[in-house]
N, C-alpha and C positions, 0 to 999 in steps of 0.2 A: 554672516556672509552668504551661506547657502540660501537663507530666506530671501536675501537681496537678489541673488541670481534668479530665483523663481519668480519674484515680482517683476523683474525686467523681462524675463521670458514671457510672462503673461501679457505684459504691455506690448511686446513685439508681435505676439500672436494676434492680439486685438487690433493693433495698428495696421497690420498687413492682412486683412481678413480674406481677401481673394486668394493670396498665396497660401495662407493657412488652410482655407477650405479645400483647395486642390490637394494639398498634402494629406490632410486628414481623410478626405474622401478616398484617395488612393490607398493609404495604409489601412483604412477601415475595410474596404473591399477585400484587400489581400488577407488581412487577419480573419475576417468573417469566413472566407473560403477555406482558409487553413483550419479554423476551429471546426467547421462543419465536416470537412473531410477527415480531420483527425478523430472526431467522435465516431464517424462511420467506420474508419479503419480499426479503431480501438474495439468497437463493438464486434466487428468481424473476427477479431483475434481472441475473443473471450469464450468461444465454443469449447465445451468439455473441460474447462479449467477447474471446475468444482469437483471433478471425479477424484477420489483419493487414490494415491499411488498410480496416477495416470501414466507415468513413464513406463509402467510394467504392462499396460493394456494396449493391444493391437487388434486391428481388423485385418482379416485375410482377404486377399484378392488374387486373381490369376492373370498372368500375362499369356495371352494366346498368340502364338507366332504362326503366321502363314506366309506363303510367298509374297503376298500383298503387303505385309507389314505386321506390326505388333498391336494388339488390342488389349486394353486392360478391362477385365470383367470382374464385377464385384461378387455375384453369386458363386458359391463353391459347393462341391459335393458334400453330402452329409458325413461321409467317412473321414473327412479332414479333422473334424472335431473329435470324433471317436478315437482315431489313431493318435492324435496329439495327447489326449487324456490318458490313454492306456500305455503307450509305448515311449513317451517322451517325459522323463521324470522332471524336466525343467518346467513343465506346465503346472501352474497352480489351479487354474479353472478354465473351462471353455464354455461357450454358450452359442447356440444356433437360434436364429429367428427366421421365420417366414413372415414376410410383410406384404400387405396388399394395400393399394391406394384406391381400390374399388369401393364404391358406396354400398353399404349394407343397411337394410331396414331394421331399425331398433324400435321396439314398442314396449311401453309400460301402460298401465291403466290410464286411458284418456289421452295418451300422447304417442306420437310416432314421428320419426324423422330418419332420413338417410344419413349415415355417418361413414367416414373414411378414416384412413391412417390407423388401421388395426395391425397388431402383431400377434403371431403365434410363437411362443418361445418356451424356454426352460427356466426353472427357478434360479439357476445359476446366473442367468442374465441380470437379475436384480441384485445378485451378490457382487457381480463385477461393477454394475452401475446402480449404486444404492440411492435411487430416486426417492425423495421424501414422500411419505404417505400422509393424507389427511385423516383417513379412517382405515381401520383394519390393520392387518399384519401380513407380511410376506410368507409367514410360516404356513405351509400347506395351501397357499393361495392358488397354486397352479398344479396341484396334485390330481385334481379331479377334472375330467374332460368337459364337464358342464360348469366349470368355474370361470369367472371373468373378473378382471381388474379394470375399473373405469378411470378416466381422467376426471379431474374436479369439474371441468366445464361440462362434460357429458353427463356426469352425475347430477349436477344442478339443473340441467335441462329436463331431466326426467323425474327427479326426486326432490328438487328444491334444495334447501340448506340442510335438511335432515340427514342423518347417517343412513346410507342405503345398504350397509353391509348386512347380509342375510336375506335381502330381498331379491326378487326374481325380475329379470328383464329378458325379453325375447329378441333374438337376432335372426332375421329371416324365418320367423315363426318357430324357431327352436329356443326353448327356455335355457337361461344360464343364471347361476346364482352369483351375486356380487360378493366377492371375498375381500376387496380392498379398493380404496380410492386414492389415486395419485394426487398429491398437492400440486397446485400451479407452480411450474418451474420458473422461478425468477432467473436462475442461472441458465445458461444456454447449453442445450443438449442437441447433438447432431441428428437425433431422430425425433420426429413429431409422432407421439404415441397418444392416440385417442382412447384406445382400449387394448387390453392384452388378454390373450387366451393361451391355454397350454397347447403344445404341439400336438398332443393326443387328439385335440378337437379337429385336426385336419384329416384324421382317419387314414393316415399313411400306413401301408403295409410294412411290417418289419423288414421284409426282404428289400423293399425300396430304400430303406434307411441304411442299407449296406452298400449302396451304389457309390462307385468312384467316378461315374460319368454324368450323373444327374445333377447339374449345377443349378440348384434352386435355393440354397440356404446362404444367409449372411452370417458369417462365422467370426466370433470374437475369442481372443485368447488372452489370458492374464498369466504372465510368466513369474516365476519366483524371483524374489529380490536378489539382485546381484548377477542375474543370468546374462550371459553374452548373447544378445539378440541375434547378431549376425551369424554366430555359430549354430544356433538352433534353427534359424531359417535355412542355412546351407544344408544341415542334416535332413531337414524335412523335404527340401527340394530334391535331394538325392534319393530319398525314399519314394517320392512321387514319380520321379523319372523312372525308377525301376518298376513301379507298380502299374502305371497307366500309359507311359509314353510309347511302349512297344505297339500298343493298339492305335493310339492317336497319330503316331508318326506315319503309319501306312495310309492314314486318311488325309495326310497333307498338312497336319498342324501339330503343334506341341503345346503343352500347358505347363507353366511353371508357377508355383505359389509364392506369394510374398507377404510379409507382415508390414502393415501400414500403421505407424504410430497414431494413437488416438488423437493427439493434438494436430495431426495433419489432415484428418478426414474432411473437415469442412472446407478448407481453402485449397487443398491439393488434390481434389478428385474431379475436377471439371471435365477431364477427358475419359472418366470411367464410364463403362456401358452398364446399363441396367442397375443403376445405383438408386438407393432409396433415401440416402442421407439428405439433409438440408445442406445444399451445396452453395458455396460462394466460389470465388475465382481469384486466386492469388495474383494473376496477371492484372485483373481489374483493380485490385487493392493497390498493387504497386503502381499501376498507371495513374490512379487517382492521387496517390501520395506524391508522385512526380508532378502532377498538375498543381497540387497545393504548393509544392516548393517553387514551381515556375512562377505562380501568381505572387507568392511572397517575394521572390527575387525581383520580379518586375516592379512590385510596389516599392521595395527598398531602393532599387536603382533609380526609380522614378523620383524618390525623395532626394537621393544624392544629387541627381541632375538639377532638380529645382532649387535645392539649397545652395549648391555651388553657383548657379546662375544668379540667385537672389543675393548672394554674398557680395556681388559686384556693386550693389546699391548700398551696402553697409560699410563701404570703405572708410568714409569719413568718421563713422562711429568707432571703428577700430583704431584709426589714427588718433582720435581724441583720447581714447582709453590708454593707448600705449604712451602718449605724450605725458599723461598725468601719472604714469608709473605702473600700469598694469603689465604683468609679464605674460608670456605665451601660455604658460600652464593655467593661469587664471582665465584667460580668454578661451582656451580649449574647454575648460569646465563649464564656463558660461554658455557657450554655444551648444555643447553636448547636452546640458540640462534643458535647453529649449527643445532639442530633438526628443529627449526622453519624455518631456511633458506632452509634446504632440503625439507621441506613440501611446502614452497612457490614455490620453483623450480618445485616440482611435480605438484602443482596446476596449474602453468602456462602451463606446458606441457599438463596437462589434458584438460585445456580449449582449447588448439589448437586441440587436438584429438577430443574433442566433436564437435567443429566446422566442422571438416572433416567428422565425422561419422553421425551427425544429419540428413543430407539429406537422407541417407540410412535408418535410423530409421523411419523417416517420411513416406518414401515409404513403408516400411515393415508394419507399423501400420496404414496407411492411415490417418495420422494426419498432422497438420501444426504447429508443435511445434516451437516456436521462441526462439533463444538464442543470443540476440543482447545486448552485455554488454554496448555498447555506448549509446543506447537508453534507457537502463534500468540500470543506475549506481547502484541502490540499490542491484541488483543481484550480481554485481561485489563486492560490499562491503560485502555482505553475504558470498560469496565464500572466500574472503580474510580472513575475521574473522574466518570462519570455518577452513581454513588452519592453522591459528595461534593457534586456540583451539586444533586442532588435533595434531599440533606440540608440544604444551605444554604437552598434555596428554600422547602422545607417547614417549616423550623425558624425562619426569620427572624422571622415575625410572632409566634409564641408567645414567642420570646425577647424581642421588643420589648415585649409585654404584661407579661411577668415582670419585666423590668428597669425598667419604668415605675412599679411600685408605690411609693407614698410610705412611708418608714420608720415614721412615727408611726401611720398608719392600718393599716399591715400588721402592726405588733406588737400592736395591740389585740385581734386575733382570730386563731385558727388557720386560719380559712377567710375569705378576702377576698371582698368582693362583686365580682362580675365586671363590674357596670355601676353607673352612678349610678341612684338611685331613679327609676323611671318611664322609664328609657332602654332601648330595644331594642337588642340586639347584632345589628346588621344584617349584619355581615360573617359571623358564625357562621351566621346564618339563611340567608344567600345561599349559603354553602358547602354546607349541607344540601340546599337547593333544587337546586343544580347536581349534587350527587351523585345524588339520586334522579331528577332530570330525565334524566341520562345513563342511569341504570338503566332508567327507563321507556321511553326510546327503544330500548334494546336489547331489552326485553321485547316491545314492539310489533313490532320487526324480526323477532325470532325467531318470533313467532306468524304473521306474514305469510309468511315463508319456509316454515314448516311447512304452512300452508294451501295455498300454491302447489305444493309438492312432492306433497302428498296429492292435489291436483287433477290433476297430471300423471299420477299413477299410476292414478287412478280414472276419469278422463274416458272417456266412451264414444267409442272411436276409429272406430266405424262398421264394425268387423269383429271377429271372435273370434280373439284371439291366443293363447288358452290351449290347451294340449295339442297344439301344432303343432311338430313336429320338422322341421328342414330342413337340407339338406346339399348340397354341390356334387357333380355327377357327375364321375367319373374313368374314364379308360380308353377306348380306341376302341370296344370292343364296347358299352359302356353308352350312348355317344352314338349309335351306329348303331342299336341296338335298344332305344331308350328306351321304346317302347310295351310291349315284352315285359317290360322291367324294371318298368314301372309296374303291369302286370297281376300280376306276381309279388308286388309290395308289397301290392296290394289284396287278394290272396288270404290275407294274414295275418289271423288271427282278431281281433287287437286294433287293426286299422286301419279307420278310418271312411271316409276318402277320401284320394286322392293327386292332386297337381297338379305338373306339370313346366313350368318357365318361366324367365323372367328378369325380376326386379323384384318381389320379395315385400316386404311391409311390414317396415320395420326393416332392410332390406338395401340393396344398391346398386341404382341406377336408371340409366336412360338418358334424357338430355334430348335432344330433337330437335324438328324442325319438323313441323307438320301444316298442310296446305293446304286452305282452304275455297273451292271455286269458287262465285262469286256474281256475278250480273249480268254475265257474260262476263269477269270479272276473277278473279284468284287471290289470296286473302288468306292470308298466312303468319302463323302464330302459334306461339309456343313451347309445348312440352308435355312432360310426362313420359310415356314410353312403357313400358307394362307388357306384356311378351310372355307370353301365357297359353296354356293348353290348355283343353279342354272342361270341366274340373272346377275351374278357378281360383275362380270365384264360389262354388261349393259348398264347397270346402275352407276358404275364408276366411269363409264365411257373409256374403258381401256382399249387400245388399238392393237389389233392382231397384225403381225407382220408375216405370219405363215400359219398354215393349218386352219383350224376352225374352233368355234366355241363349244362348250358343253351343250348337249342336246338330250331332252327327255325321251326323244324317239329312238335313241341309241342306248340300249340297255346296259352295255358295258361301260358307259361313261361314269356311272356311279361308283363302281368298284375297281375299275382298271384303266383310268384315264388321268393324265396330268397335263396341265398347261404350265409352261415355264417362261421366264423372261429372257431378254437378250443376253444379260450377264450370265445366266445359267448355261446358255448355248456355248459361250466361250469357256467358262470355268469347268464345265463337265466334259469338254473336249468333243463337241458335236460339229464343229466347223462353222456352219452357217445355219440360219433358221430353217431353210428347206430340208437340209440333211438331218436336222433334229427331229423332224416329224417321223413318228414310228419307232423312235429309240426307246429301249426298255429301261424302266426305273423300278427300284424296289424301295419300300418304306416300312419300317417297323411301326405298326399301328399302336395307338394308345389304348390298348385293351388290357385292363388290369387283370382280367380273368385268364387271359392267355398272352403272357409276355412275349412269346415267340411268334405271335401272329404277324404275318407279312403281307403287305399289299403289293401285288405284282401287276404293273400296268405299262402303258405306252404313252409317249408324248403325242398329243393330238393338236396342240397349238403353241405358238410362241407370241407373246405380247411384247410390245415396245416397252423398254425399261421405264418404270415409273417410281417416283420417290415416295414410298410409303412411310419412310422414316424422315427425320429432320435432315436438313442439308449439311449438318455436321458430319453425317455418316455417309460412307461410300456406298455405292450400289452393291447389293449382295445377291447371291443366288436366291431366287424366289420360286417356290413350287406352289402352284394353285391346284387344289383338288377338292372333290366333293367328299365330305366326311361328316355326316349328320351328328355323330356322337359329340362333336366339339362345338356344335352350334350354340351360341349364347347371345349374340348381338344382332340387331336389326338395323339396316341402313335403308332409309326411305328417300328416294329422289322426288323432290317436290316441284310443282309448277308454281310460278311466282305470281299468279293472278291475285289470289287472296290468301296470304300466308296464315293469318289467324284462323280462318275458316278451315283450312287444311289441318292445322294442328288440332283443332277441336274434333275433327272427324277421326284423326288418329287416336285421340284420347278416348273417344267413344268405342272404337275397335278394341283398344287396350282393356277398357273396363268390362267388355264382354268375356274376355279370357282370363283376366287377372284383377278382379275388382278389389282384392284384399291388399294389393301393392300399388302405391302411387307410381305413376310413370316418371322417370327421370331421363330427360333427353338433352342432347347437345347438338350443335351444328359442326360439321367437319371442319369448316374453315376457321371456326373459333379455336379448335384444337391446334391447328397449324399456327395460328396467331400466337397462342400461348407458348409455343416452342421457342419463339424468338423474343419473348418479353424482356429477357435480360439485355439483349442487344438494343431493344427500343429504349430501355432505361439508360443504358450506357450512352446512347446517342443524345438523349436529353441532357444528361450530365455534362458530356463533352461540349455540346453547344453552349450550355449555361456558363461553364467555366471559361470557355474560349471567349465568350462575350465579355466576361469580367476582365480577363487578361488584356483583351484589346482595349477596353475602356480605360483601365488603369494605365496602360502604355500611352494611350492618347492624352490622358491628363498630363503626363510628363512632357509629351511632345508639345502640347498646347502651351505649357508653361515655358518650355525652352524657346519656342517660337516667339512668345511674348517678349522675353528678355533679349532674344537676339535682335528683334526689331527695335527695342528700346536702345540697345547698345549701338545700333547703326542708324539712329534717327537722323543725325546730322548728315551722314553720308547719303541717306535717302533724299533729304531735303535738297542737297547740292545736286544730286542726279536729276531730280525733278526740275530744278531751275535750268539745268543744262539740256532739258528736253526729253528725259527718259520717260517711256510710256508706263502705264500701270501694269500691263502684262509683263513688260521687261523687268520691272521691280519685283513683281510677285515671283517670277522665275528666279531672280537673283537670290531672294530670301528663302526660296523653297528648295533649290537644287542641292544644297548641302544635306538636308534631311532626306531628300529623295535618294541620293547616293547611299546614305547609310541604310535606308530601308531595303534597297536592292542588294546590298552586301549581306544583310541579315537573311534575305530570302535565299540567296545562293548558298549560304552556310546551312540554313535550316532544312532545305529541300531533301538532300540526300539522307540526312538524319531521320527525317519524317518517313521517307520511303523505307528505310531499314526497319524501323519499329513497326510500321503499319503492315509491311509485307510479312513480318513474323506473326503479327496478330491474325492475319488472314489464313495462316497455315492451319489454324484450328478447324477451318471449314473444309469439308470435302469438295464443296462447290463454292466458288468464290470469284470475285471480280479480279481483273488485272488492273493495276494502278497505271492509268494512262498519263501521258505527258501533260494533257490539258488540265488535269487536276492541279498540278503545280502552277500552270499558267493562270487558272482561275483563282487559286489561293494568292498568287502574286498580285493579280488585278485587285482583289479585295483588299489586301494589305496596303498596296500603294494608294488606292482610292481613299481608304480611311485615313491614312497618314497625310495625304495631300489636302483632304477636306479639313483636317485638324490644323495643319500648318497654314493653309491658304487664308483661313479666317483672319489670322493676325497679320499675314503678309499683305492682304488686300487693305486691311484697316490702316496699316502703316503707309502703303503706297498711295492711298487717296487722301492722306492727311495734308493739311495746308503747310507747305514748306516754310512759310514765313514764321510760323509758331516755333518750329524746331531750330531756325537759324538766328532768331533775334536775341537769344541769350546764350551765354557760354556755359 
């Protein structure tokens, strides 16, 4: 019996190839999108799952509260770990790491390259996170300040496949002995570690490690089994409040520590500042998951609409079957089996497409997602079961309609009436509304993402980032003779200006305090400190709104002058830029030999606010000052006549001062481009899946228009004979679908506004969603729908009425 059902199902599929192709195409696209998104979401949720006793491991972070709001900051003071280990018996282990993404020159005999993603940490870090080793042992691997652990990839670049343990590799000309090699991590870890050094290699003074205010370390804690995490967190928060809040509260902010579960780090840290983890975004994961469900729902509704429309042409078949004794249960099984077969065929085609598309997805997302059904038969079973479930769900209602035809009325005509006279098919209309409502929601979302990404790239940042090449200084001579090096660069014919400092836009910055003496009291404020030289403003084309620039002719500018931004004028209470000129500021210098050293100076200028960070971040107080001990990076403003010639001249100047180090340079606009890479990729994904959703919805609309025209073929013929025009007939056949699309747009627009407005809240600088966005989305949706429907409507309207009226 079952074999007979499937034989008939195959015959019906091959007999109605056009109908079957539309259904298979729609389901295939829906399933393909779902599988690809499902693989991506699954991969995103695998981070740190391999760590033993992961539910006991946490990363610490601070919530910094100011009058402007709350900021989550990942670096913490070194005393957090010390206190938890000594004074909180619930603590099993703690680990601190210093991590830098700066590139460092590695050298071994005959080989050299710049490497990044290094950590300085304690042995306890690898006790909490037992990453697999290929060579060596963790025992005493980090006890010596000249020890180093390499990743497998880095070790192979310098030593090939041989065991490098016990060999020497130099880092910025300083020798280190290899003690162990990390194996390539197939499992996903939230940190990218290329090499590891002991914290002792940083040369931090013991007194500095006792600080409660120096937020530089990434701190991990492993609690003992059965510990009440919330209770320990509350106890530690109370301890920190008593220890450091009396000083920070007077400065206008408070700090409160929190424990972040290990399995939340990757996906739930998108809004954390100064984070080093490999970060995803749970909002994007949820958004893509919703899109996958949308597309699958559209595909299933598309199938239901087509199948119920097609059922009208199978009325005589149902009548014959019922006349010879078939009951409704048998017919339900017959028609459901056809749906399941179509779904299985769609799933098989989808699997093939996924295998072809997955390498491109991996390249696009920088992932290594696997889709091997032979090595993972459970995944194959899941896909097949999913196909059967989708087939049953999508096919049950059409089967119910087909099996419900009465034999007598079904045998009277080859095409049954889908409804009773005057009755509206509300379910089919509702399905069309949902399909195009979801499509409209995606269209609006895609347009908002596009407009925000364009805004991020085109917003006036308050400085000129174009044609600025910047690079870190290397070698003792370059640091000692930086002024001579700068003069050498400025003498190049293609160089407009040069600035040496620390804290260029798009690069790393220093956060520190600034003190405002007022009414016999000292007010402390948080600020970003930009260490500049005399050409900083000129090179970046910063605009002064009051006062003057630094000048070599004024001797006090080097040690007693500050330039601030407009936000600093407001936040420091100076009123307006003109009143800020001459105001006194104090700053604790970064003098390791004299921790009490204080710079006492005056504000000499105010620059217009400029976005030196990404547009995710609000404008902050910025203090620009001359401080040569912090100089380490060079920014060169280029002329655009002959770029390669200018770069060659810069390399020649570099080789005069630091021939032992290769130059490593970037362009400032590339750094800002990199900041919004995730938004660029999100835009590509949203456009892609929106196109798929629209295409699948149009397939269903095309099929419905085809069968609507067939069902009214005689009516059209009679109207043409009576003088109806082609335009009138096209409007007659199209107006029902147009009405449904408009209803879908009216429902989808406020929903789209709500979700996209929430997404935009992540940005400190963002667009406003204008009314025309919804108008444009409506125009796109209506145009696509009308083009789809009109094709069949015009075809029916221009047909010869004689052919449709000569037979009953």
